VEXTOR-461528 format. One line per field, with one value per residue: x, y, z of N, C-alpha, C in turn. Coordinates in steps of 0.02 Angstrom, whole numbers. Layout:
# VEXTOR-461528
nu = [X / ...]
nv = [Y / ...]
nw = [Z / ...]
cau = [X / ...]
cav = [Y / ...]
caw = [Z / ...]
cu = [X / ...]
cv = [Y / ...]
cw = [Z / ...]
END
This chain:
# VEXTOR-461528
nu = [5123 / 5248 / 5430 / 5531 / 5682 / 5822 / 5957 / 6111 / 6180 / 6300 / 6245 / 6149 / 6062 / 6082 / 5992 / 5903 / 5792 / 5684 / 5628 / 5522 / 5615 / 5532 / 5459 / 5570 / 5634 / 5511 / 5532 / 5631 / 5638 / 5494 / 5590 / 5707 / 5817 / 5841 / 5856 / 5801 / 5823 / 5820 / 5677 / 5592 / 5632 / 5562 / 5416 / 5393 / 5412 / 5321 / 5204 / 5201 / 5200 / 5056 / 4998 / 5020 / 4959 / 5049 / 5016 / 4990 / 4902 / 4948 / 4909 / 4836 / 4705 / 4712 / 4786 / 4681 / 4593 / 4475 / 4301 / 4210 / 4051 / 4013 / 4034 / 4099 / 4147 / 4271 / 4350 / 4428 / 4549 / 4514 / 4606 / 4649 / 4627 / 4666 / 4562 / 4464 / 4376 / 4217 / 4159 / 4028 / 3979 / 3942 / 4048 / 4197 / 4264 / 4424 / 4525 / 4667 / 4816 / 4909 / 4853 / 4794 / 4666 / 4601 / 4536 / 4434 / 4325 / 4169 / 4166 / 4303 / 4301 / 4211 / 4151]
nv = [4406 / 4467 / 4484 / 4374 / 4359 / 4345 / 4226 / 4208 / 4052 / 4029 / 4114 / 4061 / 3961 / 3810 / 3667 / 3520 / 3408 / 3277 / 3161 / 3086 / 2950 / 2947 / 3073 / 3143 / 3104 / 3155 / 3265 / 3289 / 3269 / 3365 / 3508 / 3492 / 3583 / 3683 / 3654 / 3542 / 3608 / 3700 / 3725 / 3670 / 3789 / 3878 / 3836 / 3843 / 3983 / 4031 / 3980 / 4046 / 4184 / 4155 / 4133 / 4214 / 4316 / 4426 / 4365 / 4416 / 4375 / 4280 / 4244 / 4290 / 4347 / 4280 / 4174 / 4083 / 3958 / 3875 / 3912 / 3884 / 3885 / 3930 / 3896 / 3963 / 3880 / 3920 / 4019 / 4116 / 4187 / 4267 / 4212 / 4308 / 4447 / 4443 / 4493 / 4464 / 4306 / 4272 / 4160 / 4067 / 4124 / 4169 / 4108 / 4073 / 3931 / 3934 / 3850 / 3845 / 3872 / 3784 / 3678 / 3699 / 3714 / 3888 / 3990 / 4126 / 4251 / 4338 / 4462 / 4450 / 4399 / 4465 / 4558]
nw = [14251 / 14373 / 14336 / 14365 / 14475 / 14406 / 14499 / 14517 / 14527 / 14625 / 14763 / 14808 / 14931 / 14966 / 14968 / 15025 / 14909 / 14922 / 14796 / 14703 / 14609 / 14486 / 14444 / 14457 / 14351 / 14256 / 14296 / 14217 / 14104 / 14038 / 14097 / 13986 / 13888 / 14029 / 14136 / 14257 / 14385 / 14389 / 14301 / 14423 / 14538 / 14441 / 14452 / 14593 / 14665 / 14566 / 14620 / 14733 / 14714 / 14665 / 14775 / 14859 / 14839 / 14737 / 14605 / 14404 / 14307 / 14163 / 14026 / 13883 / 13782 / 13656 / 13685 / 13730 / 13666 / 13692 / 13757 / 13923 / 14003 / 14173 / 14389 / 14490 / 14627 / 14715 / 14796 / 14644 / 14542 / 14372 / 14239 / 14163 / 14212 / 14311 / 14421 / 14548 / 14575 / 14666 / 14739 / 14706 / 14622 / 14435 / 14292 / 14204 / 14126 / 14037 / 13921 / 13885 / 13697 / 13770 / 13819 / 13967 / 14077 / 14154 / 14272 / 14216 / 14214 / 14186 / 14118 / 14050 / 13926 / 13870 / 13720]
cau = [5143 / 5320 / 5489 / 5588 / 5744 / 5864 / 5998 / 6164 / 6179 / 6347 / 6216 / 6077 / 6077 / 6070 / 5927 / 5881 / 5704 / 5682 / 5610 / 5534 / 5630 / 5475 / 5445 / 5658 / 5653 / 5464 / 5558 / 5690 / 5599 / 5494 / 5619 / 5727 / 5900 / 5837 / 5876 / 5765 / 5812 / 5772 / 5605 / 5549 / 5639 / 5487 / 5385 / 5412 / 5402 / 5250 / 5143 / 5208 / 5179 / 5009 / 4971 / 5027 / 4911 / 5067 / 5014 / 4991 / 4907 / 5024 / 4892 / 4797 / 4634 / 4715 / 4797 / 4618 / 4540 / 4359 / 4285 / 4145 / 4003 / 4059 / 3998 / 4156 / 4137 / 4287 / 4368 / 4472 / 4567 / 4532 / 4689 / 4698 / 4618 / 4658 / 4479 / 4427 / 4314 / 4202 / 4139 / 3937 / 4014 / 3972 / 4128 / 4190 / 4326 / 4443 / 4552 / 4738 / 4847 / 4939 / 4803 / 4738 / 4595 / 4599 / 4475 / 4398 / 4271 / 4146 / 4221 / 4374 / 4299 / 4128 / 4165]
cav = [4384 / 4523 / 4433 / 4322 / 4379 / 4278 / 4242 / 4177 / 3975 / 4049 / 4163 / 4047 / 3896 / 3738 / 3641 / 3467 / 3382 / 3216 / 3164 / 2988 / 2950 / 2942 / 3117 / 3173 / 3106 / 3198 / 3339 / 3315 / 3280 / 3393 / 3524 / 3490 / 3610 / 3714 / 3589 / 3530 / 3627 / 3822 / 3706 / 3661 / 3836 / 3899 / 3831 / 3853 / 4052 / 4037 / 3944 / 4082 / 4223 / 4172 / 4139 / 4260 / 4399 / 4481 / 4342 / 4437 / 4330 / 4267 / 4227 / 4350 / 4342 / 4244 / 4106 / 4061 / 3918 / 3894 / 3925 / 3854 / 3914 / 3883 / 3935 / 3975 / 3836 / 3960 / 4120 / 4124 / 4226 / 4269 / 4199 / 4367 / 4515 / 4422 / 4485 / 4395 / 4279 / 4249 / 4069 / 4041 / 4177 / 4137 / 4127 / 4035 / 3870 / 3943 / 3813 / 3856 / 3842 / 3717 / 3645 / 3705 / 3761 / 3922 / 4024 / 4164 / 4306 / 4320 / 4526 / 4473 / 4397 / 4520 / 4610]
caw = [14308 / 14357 / 14303 / 14430 / 14467 / 14420 / 14536 / 14507 / 14587 / 14679 / 14784 / 14812 / 14966 / 14965 / 15004 / 14994 / 14944 / 14910 / 14761 / 14695 / 14563 / 14414 / 14474 / 14462 / 14289 / 14216 / 14257 / 14178 / 14042 / 14049 / 14067 / 13949 / 13928 / 14029 / 14169 / 14328 / 14474 / 14352 / 14318 / 14509 / 14570 / 14431 / 14474 / 14660 / 14627 / 14512 / 14678 / 14792 / 14692 / 14683 / 14843 / 14903 / 14814 / 14691 / 14550 / 14387 / 14223 / 14129 / 13990 / 13878 / 13751 / 13605 / 13730 / 13759 / 13633 / 13685 / 13846 / 13936 / 14076 / 14263 / 14394 / 14552 / 14694 / 14804 / 14748 / 14596 / 14485 / 14312 / 14212 / 14080 / 14215 / 14395 / 14451 / 14592 / 14560 / 14714 / 14762 / 14693 / 14549 / 14375 / 14271 / 14123 / 14127 / 13970 / 13850 / 13833 / 13718 / 13810 / 13857 / 14038 / 14098 / 14177 / 14268 / 14174 / 14231 / 14116 / 14062 / 14036 / 13867 / 13803 / 13641]
cu = [5234 / 5383 / 5497 / 5649 / 5776 / 5943 / 6017 / 6169 / 6232 / 6277 / 6145 / 6116 / 6065 / 6019 / 5888 / 5830 / 5732 / 5615 / 5597 / 5572 / 5613 / 5483 / 5512 / 5657 / 5599 / 5504 / 5618 / 5688 / 5560 / 5522 / 5677 / 5780 / 5875 / 5859 / 5804 / 5750 / 5772 / 5698 / 5583 / 5538 / 5550 / 5436 / 5351 / 5388 / 5322 / 5203 / 5146 / 5179 / 5096 / 4979 / 4962 / 5022 / 4982 / 5091 / 4980 / 4964 / 4947 / 4996 / 4846 / 4727 / 4660 / 4755 / 4745 / 4588 / 4480 / 4366 / 4209 / 4106 / 4036 / 4019 / 4058 / 4151 / 4218 / 4309 / 4423 / 4496 / 4574 / 4617 / 4686 / 4667 / 4679 / 4626 / 4477 / 4371 / 4274 / 4166 / 4056 / 3950 / 3987 / 4031 / 4129 / 4258 / 4400 / 4495 / 4623 / 4774 / 4889 / 4903 / 4780 / 4690 / 4620 / 4495 / 4455 / 4320 / 4258 / 4152 / 4268 / 4371 / 4240 / 4168 / 4199]
cv = [4423 / 4469 / 4425 / 4348 / 4301 / 4239 / 4181 / 4118 / 3996 / 4087 / 4125 / 3975 / 3854 / 3713 / 3565 / 3443 / 3349 / 3206 / 3100 / 2998 / 2940 / 3015 / 3178 / 3179 / 3108 / 3255 / 3360 / 3322 / 3322 / 3484 / 3556 / 3540 / 3645 / 3693 / 3572 / 3558 / 3668 / 3793 / 3714 / 3752 / 3892 / 3905 / 3852 / 3953 / 4067 / 4019 / 4007 / 4152 / 4217 / 4163 / 4181 / 4339 / 4429 / 4422 / 4377 / 4397 / 4362 / 4261 / 4297 / 4292 / 4288 / 4198 / 4065 / 4027 / 3905 / 3899 / 3874 / 3893 / 3879 / 3923 / 3915 / 3951 / 3888 / 4013 / 4095 / 4190 / 4252 / 4275 / 4271 / 4438 / 4514 / 4500 / 4453 / 4374 / 4269 / 4176 / 4133 / 4104 / 4158 / 4159 / 4073 / 4008 / 3925 / 3900 / 3844 / 3857 / 3796 / 3689 / 3641 / 3704 / 3813 / 3967 / 4088 / 4227 / 4353 / 4402 / 4521 / 4442 / 4423 / 4541 / 4585]
cw = [14262 / 14351 / 14354 / 14415 / 14479 / 14450 / 14537 / 14561 / 14631 / 14731 / 14812 / 14894 / 14938 / 14994 / 14979 / 15008 / 14884 / 14847 / 14715 / 14638 / 14489 / 14419 / 14465 / 14393 / 14242 / 14220 / 14221 / 14114 / 14005 / 14066 / 14021 / 13952 / 13988 / 14121 / 14241 / 14391 / 14445 / 14349 / 14395 / 14520 / 14518 / 14444 / 14550 / 14674 / 14604 / 14583 / 14730 / 14790 / 14686 / 14742 / 14902 / 14866 / 14725 / 14623 / 14516 / 14306 / 14191 / 14073 / 13969 / 13836 / 13707 / 13601 / 13726 / 13681 / 13638 / 13749 / 13863 / 14013 / 14123 / 14320 / 14462 / 14607 / 14733 / 14781 / 14709 / 14561 / 14415 / 14294 / 14150 / 14147 / 14279 / 14441 / 14478 / 14576 / 14624 / 14727 / 14712 / 14649 / 14460 / 14358 / 14246 / 14143 / 14048 / 13934 / 13852 / 13799 / 13718 / 13824 / 13954 / 14044 / 14158 / 14206 / 14243 / 14182 / 14162 / 14066 / 14028 / 13945 / 13806 / 13771 / 13601]
END
């Protein structure tokens, strides 16, 4: 993924968002020293990049612990190569070292 430019907080716009108290506490726990607002910004930037097509894979083959055969039900992007996987095309689901399930093209795990 392209590096997200860090903007000083003094140059950011203040935006109010309402979150459930339990969600805010979970975000604080996950964020640790980073701070939950920075975590929210990171999550939003990743979502925007993925939706806009600017997404570049952030995983390598060594991050994949296991894979299983699957069929794409909708368009996906390979988490290793960024290659488009079309609906009804064979693919793999990869379990990452962080416990995420990510779409993989067949070619990305060959060899």
